[in-house]
N, C-alpha and C positions, 0 to 999 in steps of 0.2 A: 429125076428131081431132087436128090439130095436127103438129106434125114429130115424123117417127119419130128416136129416138137410139136409141143401143146400151141393151141390159138391164145393169144392174149394180146392188148394192145391198150393204147391209150391215144384218142385221138385229139385231144383239148391240150391247149395250151399248159395246162396242169391238171392234176388229179388233185386239187386242194380245195377243199370249201370250208368255210367259216372265217372268222375275224382274222385268225392267222395265216389266210393265203395272201402270198405276194401275186402283185400286180404284174403279168409278165410282158403279155404285148400291148398292153395300150399306153406303156411309159415308151415305147420305142419312137424314135423319131421316124417322120417322113423322108425318105430320101429326095434328094433334089430332082428337078424335072429332068426328064430323060436318062437319069442314072437308072443303072440295071442293078439290081441287088443280086448277089452271087455268093457261092459258097467257098471258101478254103479248103486246102487240104484238111484231112482229118487227123486229129491227134486223140491217143489212144488211152485209156484209162482203165486197169483190170478190176474187174468185179469177180462173181462167182462161175460157176459151170452153166452154159448153157442158160443165160438171159434170154427171157423172152417177153418180158415187159418192164415200161420205165416209168417213172413219176417224177415231176420238178416240183418243189416245194422251198421253203424257207425253214427248215427243218432246227436251226439253231437260234432263230432270233436275230443274225446280223443283219439282215436286210439283203443278203445275196442268196441266189437259188443255189441251192443242192440237188442230189438225185438221188432216186432209190430204184434198184432193180430186182426183180424176182427171178430167182434162179433154179431153175427147173431141174438141173443136174446135180446141185451140190447142198439143195435141200435147205435154204435159207435166202434172205434178203440182205444186199447188200446197199450201204450208205455211203455217198460220197460227198464232202461237203466242199463247198465251191470256195475258191479264193476270192473271187471277182473280177478277175483276168481272163476267164474262161478256162481257167486250169481247175483241178479238182485234186484233194488228198488222197490218202490211202484208204481203201475200202475198209469201213467197219461192217462186220456180219453179225446176224442174229437168225437165229434156227427156227425152221420152220419143218414141223413134224413129216409130211412127204410132198413131192413134187408140187411145188408152188408154180402157180399159173398164172397169175398177175396180180398186181399191186393198185392200191386207189388211196389218195390221202386226203384225210381233212379232219376238222377239230370235231371229235366224235363225243368228248367228253365235256365240252363247255369252257374248258380253262385257257384257250386263246392260244393253244400249241398244238400243232400237226400231229396227228394219229395216223397209223396205216390200217388198212385193212387188207388181207392176202387172201386169196382161194388156194387150197390145196387139197390133195388126197383124191382118193378114186372111187369106190363104191359107197364108201362114209365119206363124202366130201363135207369139207368144214370151210368156213372164213374164218380167219383168225383177226383180232385186233391187237395189234402193239401199241400201248401208251405213249405217245412221246413224251422227253423228259425237259426238251426245251432248249436243251444245249446239243442236240444232234444224234442223241441216243435214243432208244425205247427199250421198254420193260413192261411186265406184267400183263403178258401173252394171254388173251382170252379166247377159246374158240367157241363158234356157234355153228350147229348142224344147217347143211343146205341140202342139195341133192346130189345126184351119182355126177362124179367126174365135173366139178364145178370148172369153168374157164375164166371168164370175165367178172369182174367185179365193179360197181360204180357206185359213188357216195351222192345222195341227192336227195332234197326233201320233197318227198311223194305224198305225204298227208297234209301238207299245209298248215305242220304245228311249228315251224321254225327249227326244227331239230332234224339233224342228219339220218339219214335211213340208208340202209345197203341194198343194193339189186345186184342180184348173180345169175349169171347164164350158166344151167347146167345141161351140158353137151349130150352126157349119160341118160338124165332121165327126160330128156326133151320137153324141159319147162325152164320158167323163171322164177328164183326164189326170191320174196320181198320180206326184208328184216327191218321192222319200224324201230326206230331208235328212242331210248329213254332220254337222253339227252347227258347221261353220265357214264357212256361208253359201253353201255349195255344195249340187247335187243331182244325184242320179244321172238317168240319162235317163229321161224320161215312160214310164211303162206306161200304155196304153189300155184303157178297159172301156165296152163299150156302154151308152149312157142312153137311148135313144129317139130320137123326130127332133125336133131343135133345142132340146138343153138350154140352157136359159140361166142357172138359179141352180143352186148346189150347196149344200147344207148338211151338217154332220157332227155326229154324234151317236150314244151307245150307244143304239139303237133297239129291240134284241132282249134286254138285260138282261146281256149274254157279258162285258161290262168292256172291250169292243174298239171302236174306232170304225166307225161304219156311214156310208153318203152317202145322200144325196137329192137328187135333181135335179127341177127342174119341166121338162117336157117340153112344149114350147108348142105344137108341132104337133098333138099328139095328147091334148091338154087333160088332163092326167095328170100326175101324180109317180111318178118312179121310184127303186125303194129298193135299194140293193145293199148287203148285209151283206158286214161286213169279216170276215176269216179272224185278225186280230191279226197278221198278218207284213206289213201294208201291200197286201195282194192282195184282191181284192174277186169276188163272185160273179155271176151275170146277174141284171138288175134285176127286181124285182117292180112291176107298177105298179097305182095307185089313180086313180080317177077323180077330178077337181075340176072348176072352170068353165071359162070360157072362154080360152083363151090367157093359162095361167097364167105368170105372170114370176118371181116372187121368194117364197121360203119363209124361214120363221122356224122354229127347233126350240126346244123348252122344255115343261115339265110345267105344263100349262094346267087339269088338274082335281086337281091335289095326289094324284094318286095312285103318284108317283115312277116314273112312266113317262113317256116323252118323248111330245109331241105334235106335229102340224105346223099351222101358220097359213099361208095361201098367198093372195095376192093374184091375182084373174084380171082382165087388163086389159081383154076384148071384152064380158065379161058383167056388167062395172064392180060387181063385188061381190069378197068375201073368203071363204073357207070354213076351216072348223077340222076336222081328222081327228086323235081321238083315237085314240091309241096302245092297243094289245092285249099289249104285252109282248113278244112273239114277230117283231117286224118288219114286222108287219101292222097295219092300222088299220080304225077303223069307217069306214063311209059318211060322207061329208063332209056338215056344217051349214054353211049360207050365210046371209051377213050382207052388209046391203046397203052399198056402199063409194060413194064421189064418182065422178067421172069419169075414168078413167083411174087405177086403183089401182096404185102402185109399190111401193119399199122399204119393209119391214114390218119393226117391231122387236117383240120381246116383251119387257115391262119391267114390273117390279113397281114401279111408281109410288108407290104408298102404304106401301112398304116391310112391308108386313104378310103377306107371303108369297102374297098372292094375285097371279096374273101379269096383265096387261093388254095390248093391243093397241095400236099405233101405226103408222100407214102414211102414205104421200105420196099425193096426188091430183093428176096432173100436169096434168089438165085442167080440175080445179076449183081449183086454185093453194092449196091449202089441206094441213091434215093432219087426219088423223081420229083419234080417241082412244075405244076400245071399253074400259071398265073390266070387268073379271072379275067373276064371281059365285064362283069359286073351284072350280066344277064343270064347268069346260069350258064354259060357257055365257057369254054378255055382255050387257050391259044397253044403252041406247040410246047412238046416237054423238054425239060432240060433235064441233065441227069448227072449226078455227083458222086464219085466215090464215097463209100460209108464203110468199109471194113469187110468182114467175113461174116455173110448169115444174116444182115439187118433184120430185123423181125418187128420191133416196135420204135416209135421215136416220139421225141416231146420237143416244142417249140419255145424258147425263150430268150430273153437276152442275158448271156450267161457271163457278158465281160465287161458291161457296165457302158457301152459304147453307144446305146440307142438303136442297134441294129440286131432284127432277129437273125438267131442263132438256131441251131440244132442238135440234139441229144440222140443219139441212136444205140439200140440195144443190139448189140454183135451176138447172136447167138453161138455161133460157130467161132468166134474169137474170144469167148469169155472175157469180154470188155465193151466200154461204151465209148462209140466214136464221137467226137465234138466236132461239129462244123461251124466254124464262126462265118456268120456273114459279113460280106464285104461290097464296097462299091468300087473296088479298085479291080478290074479285070487283071491286071498283072500277078495280082497274089489268089485269083481263083482256079479251082481246077475242075472246071465241067468238062464232061465227055460229050464232043460234039455229036454224038450218035448212040445208039444204043449199043452195049457191048456185052459181050460174055463173059468167061473167066479167065482171070491171069491170077492165079492162086497158089499158095502152098497148098499142096495135097497131102503130103504125108510125110512125117518125120518119125525115122525108125533107127535106134529105138527111142522111146519116149516114158521113162525117166532115160536121158542122157546122161551116160556118165564119163567118156574121153571123146568119143566120135559116134557120129551121127550122118543118114544120109537124109538130104532133104530134097523131097521131089517139088516140082512146080512145072505149071504149064502156062505159055502164053500164046493169044490169040495172033499175034503178028511180032515181027522182029522188035526188039526193044533193049533201052538200056535196062539193067536190071541190079536193082541195089535190095540187099538184106541186111536188115540193121537188127541186133540184139537189144531188147530192150528190158529194164528192170521190173518190178512190180507196182514201182511209180511211174512208170510210163519214160523213164529216163534211159536216154541213149548209154549202153554200155559199151558196144564197138560196131564196126563194122564187118560183116563179113563177105561182102559180094559187092562189086560195083564195076559190071562189065557188059558188054553187048552179047545178046542170046537171040537165036533165032527162034521161030515160030515153033509149037509144040510142046513136047514133054522132054524136060530137062533134069540134070540129078548134079547136085554138088555134096561133096563129102566135107562135111563139119568137123574140124579137129579143134577141139576145146582148148587144146594147148599151144597152140599157134593161133587163134581166132582173133585175140585181144592181148595187148602189151602186159596184162596182169592177169592172176589167175582169176578164174570167176569162182564165185562164194556158190555153194549150193542154195537153192529155194528154187522160186517160182519166176518166171520169165517169159517174153513173148518175143517172137520174131516178126519182123514186119518186111514184106516183099513191097517194093515201089516199082511200077513199071508201067511206061504209056500215061501217065497221069492218075494212075489209080493204084490203090492199096489192098493189101491184105495181111490180116494178123494171125496168127497162130500161139497158144498159150503151151510153153513147154516147161519141163522141171528138169533141174541138173541135180545130179547126187554125186556123191565122192566117196 
């Protein structure tokens, strides 16, 4: 199954709320009739270690989308400022006490600048608020107690006072914490609501049509989702449960059948599928309909890819190293899946127009690649890299030793014979040199990397990435070079 990592995700076009939030998808152009939206080859941008969640927003006020990841392995968050052409600058880092799981963005103090909320910690779980400075940097971190082992956080106004509040799923204490905001970046002590055994994710929406916020959680140990209807004052009733697949992890909320009632889409890690629950309008749902996913489906987004009013589904497959796209039919059903390579261990994703061409793009947090993969949307099939069928692994398995001083053994595996290209990238994603470009048989392979002979110039010490490309797919692996 691979490395077990903390659950986290964001299924919406942005995790930004408030006046500083940037309009992401509604500004996208509708592709011409008959044109198929595809995604190109991923480009990679380094972040911290084990990024498990990603959020998009305009963090420096230049009307260009930027990205933030929470990095579970390096106890920090990374900020990638967008250039407007689909690329991003070198990451800036902001320390978090321990094991950040998820990140959400919103104007939490009313200054028209996006701030961040990050869940972290174990038995003394907290959510930290990092105040945005308006130039892409963050300061004045303040922490608030929540439950045990918090996973997901969402920003929403749950008590109808036009001030953003925080909602946190606590998988260790089997509850949801609600922190009502004061509007100045501070929050009241958390109120706790039972949510079933091991709630992983939490979503917010008006599920029963009373114009107040309700909550939905994925209850991993019970293979269900729990719905907590809001009272309009920031309090919530007891949960009602609805069956989904095995070990549900992530939930997205949206109107999938155009009946103006919110529905749910859920990824199920152990049954390798997703399911759709169509809402009845009273907070209850029809029985789940299932669709096959890849291996280890994780973060999911409901996105109108064609700007035609029909919602589509996009989600990450952490063990197949790709994203899956299901195009909606407009009635709550979906067509055949499309698969796109997305790096190494994709866990979370977010959609937006990152290069300003009016077409939806994807940003994917690659937990095992320590980077963000950018998949630019395209209407040109000659530049797309869709996999025609479900795929398994064609990846870099190990690099030894790491850090590398003068020589290293690189092990990789192919599902079928293919041309293999192994490229060295620097911390900014720029190509340093080509290490391998030749045909290889299926199965396990090893190459010896001699740093003195791999490139025309000496390689300075620092952080780098190895990228393996084979059969239209790619995987990345962070390495360190020392002298």
